[in-house]
N, C-alpha and C positions, 0 to 999 in steps of 0.2 A: 656736168660740163658737156657742151655741145662739140660737134666736130668743127674743125677750122674751115673757114671760107676765105680764100685768097683771090683777090681781083686786082690786077695791075699793081702788084707789089703791096697792096693794102691787105691786112689780115684782120679777120673778125672772129671773136670767140666769146661765148656766153656761159654764165654760171647761173644756177638756180638753187636757192635754199628754201625749202618749204618751212613755214612757221605760222602758228596761230597767235603768237604772243608779240605784240608791238614793242614790249619792253626790251626785247632782244635786238631790235633794229640797230641801235648804236654799236653794239658789239659786232654785228655782221658787217656794217659799213667800215668800221675800223679795221676789221680783218682784211677786207679787200684793199683798203687804202695802204696797209703796211705789207701786203704780200710782195715778197721779193721778186717773184716771177712776173709780176705785173707793173713793176716800178718804171719800166721804160716804155710803156704804152702811151699813146697820145691822148686817148679818151677812155674814161671809165663811166659809161652811161648807166644810170640806175633807175629802177622803179620798184615800189613796194606796195603791198596790199595786204590788209589784215581785216578780220571780222569787225563789224561795226562801222564800215565805211571809212576805215583808217587807210588812206592811200595818198601817194605823192610820187614825185620823180625828180631826177637831177640829170640835166642834159650834159653837163661837163664840157661845154663848148660846142657840142654837136646839136644845133638847134632842132627841135621837134623830135629828137630821138627818144627822149624820156617818155613823152606822151605815147609814142608807138609801143614802147616796152610795157607801159601800164595797160594799154589796150590789149596787149597779148596776154597779160595775166588775167584780165577779165574774161576774154574769150575762152581761155583754157580752164576757167573756173578753179583757180588755185590761189592759195594764200602764201605769202612769203616775199622774198626779195629776188629780183633778177638783175644781173649785171652783165653788160656787154662791153667788152674792151676792143679797141681798135689800134693797130699799129699802122700809121700812115705811111704809104709807099712813095709819096712824092707826086702823085697824080690825082687830080680831082675826079671823082667817080660819078658825080651827079646824083639824081634821085635813086639810082640802083643801090646806093649805100644803105638806104632805109630798108630795102628788101633784105639785104644781107643781115642787118641788125635784127629784123623780125624773124628771119629764118633761123638764125643761130639761137635766139631766145626760145622759139618754139621747139627746136631740137633739144635744148637742155631740159625743158619742162617735160617733153614727151619721154625722154630717157628716164626721168624720175618716175613718171607714171608707169612705164614699163617695168621698172625695178619693183615698184609697189605691187603690181599685178603678179609678177613672178614670185614675190615673197608670199603673197596670199595663196597662190597655187601650191607653193612648197609647204606652207603651214597646213593647208587642207590635206595634202598628201601625207604629211607626217601624222596628222590627227587620225586619218583613216587607217594608216598602217598600225598605229598604236591600238586602235579599236579592234582591228583584225587579230592582232597578237593577243589581246586580252580575251577575245572570244575563243581563240584556239587553246588557251591555257585553262587549267582547272579554275573554277570560280574561287575556290579557297582551299588552303591546306590546313585550315583550322580544324582540330579534332571535333569541336562542337558542331561546326557546320557539316562535316562529313557524317556525323551521327544523325543529324537532323535529316539529311538526304536519305539515309538508310531507313529511318522510321517512316518517312513519307512514301518511300518505295513499297514498304510492307503494307502501309495503309491502302495503297492502290490494289494490291493483291487481295487484301481482306475485303475491300468493297466490291471487287469483281466477283468473289465467291458468294458474298452476301446477296448480291444482285441476282446471281444464278439461282439461289435458294429462295428468292423472294423476300429477303430481309432488307430493312432500310440501311443506308450507308452510315458509316461512322461520322460523328460530328467533327468539324474542322477544329484543329487546335494549333495555337501559336507555339510551336516546339522551340523556337529560338529563345523563349523566355525560360526554358527548362534547364536544369543542371545536367551535367554529363552523366551522373549516376542515375538520375531520373530517366534520361533517354535510354540508358542501358536496360533498365527495368521495362520500359515501354517496348523496347525491341524484343525482349524475351516474351512479353505478353502477346505481341503481334505474332510471333512464331507459334505460340500455343494456339492462338485463335485460328491461324491458317490450318494447323493440323486438325483441329476440331471441325472446322468447316469442310475440309476435304473428306473427313470421315463421314460427316452427315450427308455430303453429296454422294458418296459411294453407297451408303445405306439406301438412299432414295433410288439410286440407279438399280441396285439389287432387288429392292422391293417391287419396282416396276417390272423387272424381268420375271420375278416369281409370280406376279399376278398374271402375266401373259402365259406362263406355263400352266397354271391352274385352269385358265380359260380354255387353253388348247386341249388339256386332258378331259375337261368336262364335255367339250364338243366331240371328242373321240368316243367317249362312253355313250353319248346320245346316239351317235352314228351306229355303234355296235348293236345297241338295243333295237334300233330300227331294222337293221339287217336280220337279226334273230327273229323278230316278230314276223317278218315277211316269209321266212322259211317255215314257220309253224303253220301259217295259214295255208300254205301250199300242200300240206299232208292231210288236212281235214277232209271228211266225206262231204258230198254235196248237200245242200240244205234241203232239197226236195225228197230225200229218202230213197232215191233210186240206187240200185246196186251197180257196181261196176259191170261192164259189158260181159266179162268172163262169167260172172255169176248168173246173169240173166239168160245165158244160153243153156244152162242146165235144165233138162226136161223134168217135169213133175210127174212121177209114176202114177200118183193118185189121179191126176187129171187125165192121163191116158186111159186108165181103167174105166173111168167113168164114161168116157167116150165110147168104149167098146161095148159096154152094157147097153148103151142106148141104141 
């Protein structure tokens, strides 16, 4: 329903009912015809438009008014029936009355469009709110789904350890097709695998550290031997057979006597 327009004691008011079914037209027209609030109006101008070029109008004594209402339906790109009622105030308004008819009809249609748009926004907001609430809530409280998530989490840990050790990852399995008892056994199996892989990883780590220790010890022994060899060479006599300086200074008595005799 549009807002009222009053001009020199004449009042205009329009209604719009959206519809795609022309079979409902008689019911709509009868409803306006029998409406008690509209019984004392002077004119009930109508126009209707449905898919398939089903369209027409009724001036109800106000010549050219029906055609203007139909044009308004076409310009607004809507289907349905629009009705403009007028209470005559006793004065002729002239051509301005057609503007009042069109303005009230457009107002009724635009109110309908605004209502539809608000409903769409409201539905979109409600839909987004529901999705947010679903995302915040746990995906499922089903024991089977919970067990599946636990096994999948264990598989991630197993694959991480296997990758560290250079082993291929586990094959992917559809756990949702398994029974709860089977998932329990798989969960125990994964726990055992994790323990074994961690032990293997620890052994590898210790083996690397032990290898480093042996290399360090071997290097230390080599260094010690080299140092010992250098000290031994420093205490040996010269290779040319000369005596130390202290020995060379001792006089040979035989050599002296021989000089005296000569």
